[in-house]
C-alpha positions as CSV (number, residue, x, y, z in Angstrom):
1,X,-17.5,8.6,12.3
2,X,-14.3,8.1,14.1
3,X,-12.0,11.0,14.8
4,X,-9.6,8.7,12.5
5,X,-11.5,9.2,9.5
6,X,-12.7,13.1,10.9
7,X,-9.5,14.5,11.1
8,X,-6.0,12.5,10.5
9,X,-4.3,15.7,10.8
10,X,-5.0,15.6,14.4
11,X,-4.4,12.0,15.3
12,X,-0.9,12.6,13.4
13,X,-0.3,15.7,15.9
14,X,-1.3,13.9,18.9
15,X,1.1,11.1,18.2
16,X,3.9,13.1,17.4
17,X,3.5,15.0,20.8
18,X,2.5,12.1,23.0
19,X,4.9,9.5,22.4
20,X,6.6,8.1,24.9
21,X,9.7,6.2,25.3
22,X,7.7,3.4,26.8
23,X,5.5,3.3,24.1
24,X,8.0,2.0,21.2
25,X,8.9,-1.6,21.3
26,X,12.6,-2.2,22.2
27,X,13.4,-3.4,18.5
28,X,12.3,-0.6,16.9
29,X,14.5,1.2,19.7
30,X,17.3,-1.0,18.7
31,X,16.6,-0.2,14.6
32,X,16.7,3.6,15.5
33,X,20.1,3.0,16.9
34,X,21.1,1.5,13.7
35,X,19.8,4.3,11.4
36,X,21.5,6.9,13.3
37,X,24.9,5.4,13.4
38,X,24.3,4.7,9.7
39,X,23.0,8.5,9.2
40,X,26.0,9.5,11.6
41,X,28.9,8.0,9.1
42,X,26.8,8.9,6.0
43,X,27.4,13.0,7.3
44,X,30.7,12.4,8.1
45,X,31.2,11.2,4.3
46,X,30.2,15.0,3.2
47,X,33.1,16.4,4.4
48,X,34.9,18.3,1.6
49,X,32.0,18.2,-1.2
50,X,31.7,21.7,-2.8
51,X,28.0,22.0,-2.2
52,X,28.1,20.8,1.4
53,X,31.3,23.3,2.0
54,X,28.9,26.0,0.5
55,X,26.1,25.3,2.1
56,X,28.1,25.0,5.3
57,X,30.2,28.2,5.0
58,X,26.8,30.3,4.0
59,X,25.2,29.0,7.4
60,X,28.1,30.1,9.7
61,X,28.4,33.3,7.6
62,X,24.8,33.9,9.1
63,X,25.3,32.5,12.2
64,X,27.0,32.7,16.0
65,X,30.7,31.5,15.9
66,X,29.8,29.3,18.7
67,X,27.1,27.4,19.9
68,X,25.7,24.5,21.7
69,X,25.0,22.1,18.5
70,X,28.0,20.7,16.4
71,X,28.9,20.8,12.9
72,X,29.7,17.3,12.3
73,X,32.3,17.7,9.1
74,X,34.8,20.0,11.2
75,X,33.6,20.2,14.6
76,X,32.8,23.4,15.3
77,X,30.0,24.2,17.1
78,X,27.1,27.4,16.5
79,X,23.1,27.7,16.8
80,X,21.1,24.5,16.6
81,X,19.6,25.8,13.1
82,X,23.3,26.5,11.5
83,X,24.2,22.9,12.6
84,X,20.8,21.2,11.5
85,X,21.3,22.8,8.2
86,X,24.9,21.9,7.7
87,X,24.5,18.3,8.5
88,X,21.6,17.7,7.1
89,X,23.5,19.1,3.6
90,X,26.3,16.6,4.3
91,X,24.0,13.6,5.0
92,X,22.8,13.5,1.3
93,X,25.8,13.9,-0.5
94,X,27.4,10.4,-0.8
95,X,23.5,8.7,-1.3
96,X,24.6,6.0,1.2
97,X,21.8,7.5,3.5
98,X,18.4,5.1,4.2
99,X,15.6,5.1,2.4
100,X,11.8,4.0,3.5
101,X,10.6,2.3,-0.1
102,X,6.6,2.9,0.6
103,X,7.0,6.2,1.1
104,X,10.4,7.0,-1.0
105,X,11.6,8.9,1.3
106,X,14.9,9.4,3.1
107,X,14.1,9.8,6.5
108,X,17.8,10.1,8.4
109,X,19.0,13.1,6.2
110,X,16.3,15.2,7.2
111,X,15.4,13.8,11.0
112,X,18.2,13.4,12.9
113,X,20.2,16.6,12.0
114,X,17.8,19.0,13.5
115,X,17.1,16.1,16.2
116,X,20.8,16.3,17.3
117,X,21.6,19.5,16.9
118,X,18.4,20.6,19.0
119,X,18.8,17.5,22.0
120,X,22.5,19.2,21.8
121,X,20.9,22.8,22.8
122,X,18.7,21.6,25.1
123,X,20.6,18.7,27.2
124,X,18.5,16.3,26.3
125,X,19.1,12.6,26.9
126,X,20.2,10.0,24.6
127,X,16.7,8.1,24.9
128,X,14.9,11.5,24.1
129,X,16.7,11.9,21.4
130,X,16.0,8.4,20.0
131,X,12.2,8.9,20.8
132,X,11.9,12.6,19.1
133,X,13.5,10.9,15.9
134,X,11.4,8.3,15.8
135,X,8.5,10.1,15.7
136,X,10.1,12.0,13.0
137,X,10.4,9.1,11.1
138,X,6.6,7.9,11.8
139,X,5.7,11.2,11.0
140,X,7.5,11.8,7.5
141,X,7.4,8.5,6.4
142,X,3.3,8.5,6.6
143,X,3.2,12.3,5.0
144,X,5.4,10.5,2.0
145,X,2.5,8.1,1.7
146,X,-0.5,10.2,2.0
147,X,1.2,12.5,-1.4
148,X,1.6,9.5,-3.1
149,X,3.1,8.3,-6.2
150,X,2.5,11.1,-8.7
151,X,4.0,13.4,-6.2
152,X,7.5,11.7,-6.5
153,X,7.1,11.8,-10.0
154,X,8.2,16.2,-9.7
155,X,8.7,16.4,-6.2
156,X,11.5,15.4,-4.1
157,X,9.6,13.5,-1.3
158,X,12.7,13.8,1.1
159,X,12.3,17.8,1.0
160,X,8.5,18.0,1.0
161,X,7.7,15.1,3.5
162,X,11.4,15.8,4.8
163,X,10.3,19.4,6.3
164,X,7.4,18.5,8.1
165,X,9.3,15.3,9.6
166,X,12.1,17.9,10.8
167,X,9.2,20.0,12.5
168,X,7.2,16.8,14.2
169,X,11.3,15.7,15.8
170,X,12.1,18.9,16.7
171,X,8.5,19.5,18.0
172,X,8.7,16.4,20.5
173,X,12.0,17.7,22.1
174,X,10.4,21.3,22.3
175,X,7.6,19.6,24.1
176,X,4.7,21.1,21.7
177,X,0.9,20.2,22.7
178,X,-1.0,18.7,20.4
179,X,-2.5,21.7,19.1
180,X,1.1,23.1,19.0
181,X,2.2,20.7,17.0
182,X,-0.7,20.6,14.6
183,X,0.7,24.4,13.9
184,X,4.0,23.5,13.4
185,X,3.0,21.1,10.9
186,X,1.2,24.0,9.1
187,X,4.3,26.2,9.0
188,X,6.5,22.9,7.8
189,X,4.1,22.0,5.0
190,X,3.6,25.6,3.9
191,X,7.6,25.8,3.5
192,X,7.9,22.5,1.8
193,X,9.8,22.4,-1.7
194,X,11.8,20.3,-3.5
195,X,12.0,19.7,-7.4
196,X,13.5,16.7,-9.3
197,X,14.8,19.1,-12.3
198,X,18.2,19.7,-10.6
199,X,19.2,16.1,-11.7
200,X,19.0,17.5,-15.5
201,X,22.0,19.4,-15.3
202,X,24.3,18.0,-12.4
203,X,23.1,20.8,-10.3
204,X,23.6,21.0,-6.7
205,X,20.1,21.0,-5.5
206,X,19.5,17.6,-3.8
207,X,22.0,19.0,-0.7
208,X,19.5,22.4,-0.8
209,X,16.7,20.3,-0.2
210,X,17.7,18.3,3.3
211,X,19.3,21.6,4.4
212,X,16.2,23.7,3.6
213,X,13.6,20.9,5.0
214,X,15.7,20.3,8.3
215,X,16.2,24.1,8.9
216,X,12.5,24.8,7.7
217,X,10.9,21.9,10.2
218,X,13.0,23.4,13.2
219,X,11.9,26.9,12.3
220,X,8.4,25.8,12.4
221,X,9.0,23.6,15.6
222,X,10.3,26.9,17.6
223,X,7.6,29.2,16.3
224,X,4.5,27.1,17.2
225,X,6.4,27.0,20.8
226,X,6.1,30.9,20.6
227,X,2.1,31.0,19.6
228,X,2.4,31.1,16.1
229,X,-0.2,29.4,14.0
230,X,-0.2,27.7,10.7
231,X,-2.7,26.1,8.3
232,X,-4.8,23.4,10.4
233,X,-5.1,21.2,7.3
234,X,-2.2,21.6,5.7
235,X,-1.8,18.3,4.2
236,X,-5.9,18.1,2.8
237,X,-7.1,21.2,2.8
238,X,-8.6,22.5,-0.4
239,X,-5.0,24.7,-1.0
240,X,-3.0,22.3,1.1
241,X,0.2,20.1,0.3
242,X,-2.0,17.4,-1.7
243,X,-4.3,19.9,-3.5
244,X,-0.9,21.2,-5.3
245,X,1.3,18.5,-5.1
246,X,-0.3,15.4,-5.9
247,X,-3.2,13.6,-8.0
248,X,-3.7,10.5,-5.8
249,X,-3.2,11.4,-2.6
250,X,-4.9,9.2,0.4
251,X,-5.6,11.2,3.5
252,X,-6.1,7.7,5.3
253,X,-2.2,6.9,5.3
254,X,-1.4,10.0,7.5
255,X,-2.8,7.9,10.6
256,X,-2.2,4.1,9.1
257,X,-1.7,2.5,12.1
258,X,0.1,4.8,14.7
259,X,1.5,3.2,17.5
260,X,1.2,0.1,16.3
261,X,2.8,-0.1,12.7
262,X,6.1,1.1,13.5
263,X,7.7,2.7,9.9
264,X,10.7,3.5,11.2
265,X,11.5,-0.7,11.2
266,X,10.9,-0.9,7.6
267,X,13.0,1.4,6.6
268,X,15.7,-0.1,4.3
269,X,19.8,0.8,4.5
270,X,21.5,1.4,1.0
271,X,24.2,-1.0,0.3
272,X,25.4,0.5,-3.3
273,X,26.7,4.5,-3.0
274,X,24.0,5.7,-5.8
275,X,20.4,6.2,-6.2
276,X,17.8,3.4,-4.3
277,X,16.2,3.1,-7.5
278,X,19.5,1.3,-9.3
279,X,19.8,-0.9,-6.4
280,X,17.4,-3.9,-7.1
281,X,19.0,-4.2,-10.8
282,X,22.5,-3.7,-9.5
283,X,21.7,-6.7,-7.1
284,X,20.2,-8.8,-9.8
285,X,22.9,-8.0,-12.2
286,X,25.3,-9.5,-9.6
287,X,23.5,-12.2,-9.0
288,X,23.5,-12.8,-12.3
289,X,27.1,-12.6,-13.3
290,X,28.2,-14.1,-10.2
291,X,25.7,-17.2,-11.2
292,X,27.1,-17.7,-15.0
293,X,30.9,-16.3,-14.4
294,X,30.4,-13.6,-16.7
295,X,33.0,-10.6,-17.3
296,X,31.6,-7.4,-18.2
297,X,33.1,-7.6,-22.3
298,X,31.2,-10.8,-22.3
299,X,27.9,-9.0,-22.2
300,X,26.5,-7.3,-25.1
301,X,23.4,-5.7,-23.6
302,X,21.5,-5.3,-20.5
303,X,17.7,-4.6,-20.0
304,X,16.8,-3.3,-16.4
305,X,13.5,-4.0,-16.1
306,X,11.8,-1.3,-13.7
307,X,9.0,1.0,-12.2
308,X,7.7,3.9,-13.4
309,X,9.3,6.0,-10.8
310,X,12.6,4.8,-11.9
311,X,12.2,6.0,-15.2
312,X,11.5,9.1,-14.0
313,X,14.1,10.0,-11.9
314,X,16.7,8.3,-13.9
315,X,15.5,8.5,-17.3
316,X,16.6,12.2,-17.8
317,X,20.6,11.2,-16.9
318,X,22.2,9.7,-20.0
319,X,25.4,11.5,-19.8
320,X,26.8,11.8,-16.1
321,X,29.1,14.6,-16.1
322,X,29.9,14.6,-11.9
323,X,30.1,11.8,-10.1
324,X,27.0,12.9,-7.8
325,X,25.2,13.0,-11.1
326,X,26.3,9.3,-12.0
327,X,24.7,7.9,-9.1
328,X,21.6,8.4,-10.5
329,X,22.5,6.8,-14.2
330,X,21.1,3.4,-14.3
331,X,23.9,2.5,-17.0
332,X,26.8,3.8,-14.8
333,X,25.9,1.8,-11.5
334,X,25.6,-1.4,-13.7
335,X,28.8,-0.7,-15.5
336,X,30.1,0.0,-11.8
337,X,29.0,-3.5,-10.7
338,X,29.9,-5.2,-13.7
339,X,33.4,-3.7,-14.5
340,X,34.9,-3.2,-10.8
341,X,32.7,-5.7,-9.2
342,X,30.4,-3.5,-6.9
343,X,29.4,0.3,-7.1
344,X,30.7,2.1,-3.7
345,X,32.3,5.2,-2.7
346,X,35.9,4.7,-3.8
347,X,34.8,2.9,-7.4
348,X,31.9,6.1,-8.7
349,X,35.2,8.5,-7.8
350,X,37.9,6.4,-9.8
351,X,35.9,4.9,-12.4
352,X,32.5,6.3,-13.5
353,X,34.0,7.8,-16.2
354,X,36.6,4.7,-16.9
355,X,36.2,4.1,-21.1
356,X,35.1,0.1,-20.1
357,X,32.3,1.5,-17.6
358,X,31.0,4.4,-19.9
359,X,30.8,1.4,-22.7
360,X,28.8,-0.5,-20.6
361,X,26.6,2.0,-19.5
362,X,26.2,2.9,-23.4
363,X,24.9,-1.2,-23.3
364,X,22.5,-0.9,-20.4
365,X,18.2,0.5,-21.2
366,X,15.6,0.8,-19.0
367,X,11.9,-0.8,-19.4
368,X,8.5,-0.2,-17.6
369,X,8.0,-3.8,-16.1
370,X,4.2,-4.5,-15.1
371,X,5.3,-6.6,-12.5
372,X,7.9,-4.4,-11.0
373,X,5.8,-1.5,-11.4
374,X,2.6,-2.7,-9.6
375,X,4.6,-3.8,-6.6
376,X,6.3,-0.6,-6.2
377,X,6.7,1.3,-4.2
378,X,6.1,-1.2,-1.0
379,X,8.6,-3.9,-3.1
380,X,11.1,-3.0,-4.8
381,X,12.1,-5.7,-7.3
382,X,14.7,-6.2,-9.5
383,X,14.9,-8.0,-12.6
384,X,17.4,-7.7,-15.3
385,X,17.6,-9.3,-18.8
386,X,21.4,-9.7,-20.3
387,X,22.3,-11.0,-23.8
388,X,26.0,-12.0,-23.9
389,X,28.5,-11.7,-26.8
390,X,28.1,-15.0,-27.7
391,X,24.3,-15.1,-27.9
392,X,22.6,-16.6,-24.7
393,X,19.6,-14.6,-23.1
394,X,19.9,-14.5,-19.4
395,X,17.7,-13.4,-16.8
396,X,17.8,-12.9,-12.9
397,X,15.6,-11.1,-10.3
398,X,16.0,-10.2,-7.0
399,X,12.6,-9.9,-4.6
400,X,14.1,-8.0,-1.4
401,X,17.4,-6.1,-2.3
402,X,20.6,-6.0,-0.1
403,X,19.0,-3.5,2.6
404,X,15.9,-4.1,3.0
405,X,13.8,-5.6,6.3
406,X,14.1,-8.9,5.1
407,X,17.4,-8.6,3.8
408,X,19.3,-6.0,6.2
409,X,22.4,-5.5,7.5
410,X,23.4,-6.8,10.7
411,X,25.3,-4.5,13.6
412,X,28.8,-5.8,12.4
413,X,27.7,-4.8,8.9
414,X,26.2,-1.4,9.7
415,X,29.9,-1.5,12.1
416,X,32.0,-1.8,9.1
417,X,30.1,0.9,6.7
418,X,30.2,3.3,9.4
419,X,34.2,3.0,9.2
420,X,34.3,3.0,5.3
421,X,32.4,6.0,5.2
422,X,34.3,8.3,8.1
423,X,37.3,7.1,6.4
424,X,36.3,8.1,2.9
425,X,37.0,12.2,3.1
426,X,39.0,11.7,6.3
427,X,35.9,12.7,8.0
428,X,36.5,10.8,11.5
429,X,40.0,8.1,12.3
430,X,39.1,5.0,13.0
431,X,39.7,5.3,16.5
432,X,37.2,8.4,16.1
433,X,34.8,6.4,14.9
434,X,35.0,3.3,17.0
435,X,34.5,5.5,20.1
436,X,31.2,7.4,18.0
437,X,29.8,3.5,17.4
438,X,29.8,2.7,21.3
439,X,28.5,6.1,22.2
440,X,25.8,5.2,19.4
441,X,24.9,1.9,21.0
442,X,24.8,3.3,24.5
443,X,22.4,6.2,23.5
444,X,19.6,4.9,25.3
445,X,21.4,4.9,28.5
446,X,23.3,8.4,28.1
447,X,21.9,11.4,30.3
448,X,22.7,14.0,27.8
449,X,23.5,13.6,24.1
450,X,27.2,13.6,23.6
451,X,29.1,15.9,21.3
452,X,30.7,13.6,18.5
453,X,34.4,13.5,17.5
454,X,35.7,15.9,20.1
């Protein structure tokens, strides 16, 4: 029996502890820079959001008034824990941060905040930050894939797998041994949490999910460095994560292709400012309306043909009461696409309750589609059927939504997105964001990770 078959947790911990810069193909490092810029701008877009400011106020009140690590939304400084938690809360509010399809996991929001905060505290190099971030992505995505589709029905994978991802990234920066890294996984896994119930009542929990994951993972890594032990079989033990959180877990996914399959490079950028489950249908509807030169008021009915995960997450949101809840409403997203032409940040703020958008929302339904469901989560196919007011039956499909690796955003497109995110809530001036973009593109050659926007 091979080591992989015998103990995938050990293999994953060894990979996380021992990965070196030279092991990572240059295109993967460039992709890590792309993802870091996308995250940095997304965190700025959380500035001023009530849940983000609430978590940030709480963390500041519990931590030092100064420190080595930067809180991005106001450029203040504190301890690595305070900064990591505050920045993670900010990362996930605008719904513009990245997503890995196969694990249904948003890595950036839980990997970059603790990695940046600890790298700043340690005086680590830009290359070290990139390697640590790759470790966080590779570990977190595999844990998400391991937990399977049944997990996501109830648990928010970004919060659960994200706790382990954060521990892995910080553990690499702290130079944990493979055995210490395994203990960090154990301490992270026993703290992993995050339930979808918050969506039904437009609660603030999503920001708490990423904040907690970043903080708990960072804590697990620092404790492991101090000799603190965690469960050695936290993933697949008889009372581990899979036992309590999944009915279709697959332990072979934990160490799948380590060092050859770079899951970070499979990660998608978000184009629409909404839950990723809405994106395939939104792209398909945009395509259909463009091809047939349709106006919103010419559409009598839209059927979005979706996978079960979309129904599980989006189905409870029938009458969104906040901008954030509206981002989980298929009808609202398609209504914004149809009426406003796009479902961006400003469109949500200005028009999610617009009568024309609400009226369109009421003409949208979701149905489970066997082809789409079988392809998910490896592929997120978008299919819509439209009935027009004059009785025509139209259909469109998108096999690779905008932002997926095969239909990705170029660096100029990423820079444009970053500028818009920075301007959204005044998180950074155009000059400041352009300087930050230059700093990100030069991270690999930077001797010490910078503090941005100072």
